[in-house]
C-alpha positions, 0 to 999 in steps of 0.5 A: 422420556419426560422433561427435566425438572429442577430437582432431577436436573443433573449437574453433568448434563451437557458439561463436556466441551469434547463434542464442541471440539469435534465440531470445529474440525473436519473428521479426517483432520481430527483422526490424523491429529488423534493418531499422533496424540498420547492417550491423555492428550486425546482424552483431554481434548476429545474425550476419546480413549485409545486402548489396545487392551479395551479396543471397544471402549471408545470413551468413558461410559456415562456416570449413570451407567457407571453408578448402576454397574458399581452397585451390582459390583459392590453387592455381588461379593457379599451375596455370593459369600452368603449364598455359597458358604453360609445360607445352606449350612445355617439352620432356619431362624435366628441363626441364619437371620442374625449371621454376619454374612446375611446382614452384609448381603441385605445391607448391600442391597441398600448400597445397590439402591443408592447407586440405582437412585443416581442411575435412574435420575442423573441427579446428585440431589436425589442420590444424596437424599436416598443415600441418607435414608439407605444409610439409616437402613444399613445401620438397622441391619447391624443392630443386636436384635434383627427385625426381619419384617421391618428390614424387608419392608425397608428394602422393598420401599427403598428399591421402589424409590430408587426406580421411581425417577423412571416413572417421573420421566414418563417412561411408563412401559419401562417402569412397568417392566421393572416393577413387574419383575420386582413384584414377582421377586417379592412374591418368590422371596416372601411366599416361597410358592415352589418350596426350596426352589423359590429362592433360586428362581428369585435370583434368576428373575432378578437377573432380568433387571440389569439390562432394563436398568442400563436402558433407563440410565442411557435414556437420561439427558445427562447421559446423551453428551457422553454417548454422543462423544463415544459414538464420535470417537468410535467413528474417528478410530475407524478412519 
């Protein structure tokens, strides 16, 4: 991992007092105190979540992890709708390219890109800068005349930009893995090297990205405090 810089420095980094509260008391004392606390009291003082519905959720995930998750959740319904209901029914060409379902599918790739920019940087400044550019890209997907080549280039550029902080932090190997997957996906999407199966293989290949993205999000300095809090909460709940 690299060293934080002023542009990428996160506003959430080390902002929690929960770890300090845990350090002030003996773990057994804290465990006994938590057993008599309500859900809100244990969260307010120690950041711990005590839920019978989600027993393995000991604390809230770090914001970069939540950002990555939100991006995929927001895009999935539109991608599923287009591929399941319309992509195989619409004829190739303008009828498919200009269909509203494809426009939404492509537009929400920019939503993912925006969320990923925070997941890889932990910086609200970088997130907002990417959000503004992606907003313009989304707007262009809904113009009366679609420009497929320009839109494809914009998607590729913004996806690359959203992952660039990983390289900035110095994690060259992780960035190389991600970029290799993106290059293979671009080749499958644009070149159709195995005919009609190319798009299916494209989606199977891009499914390799989320675990790598979660690794990048968890490696951020802005995620460490919350991960440490979750680890402490997990130990306390076993006592």
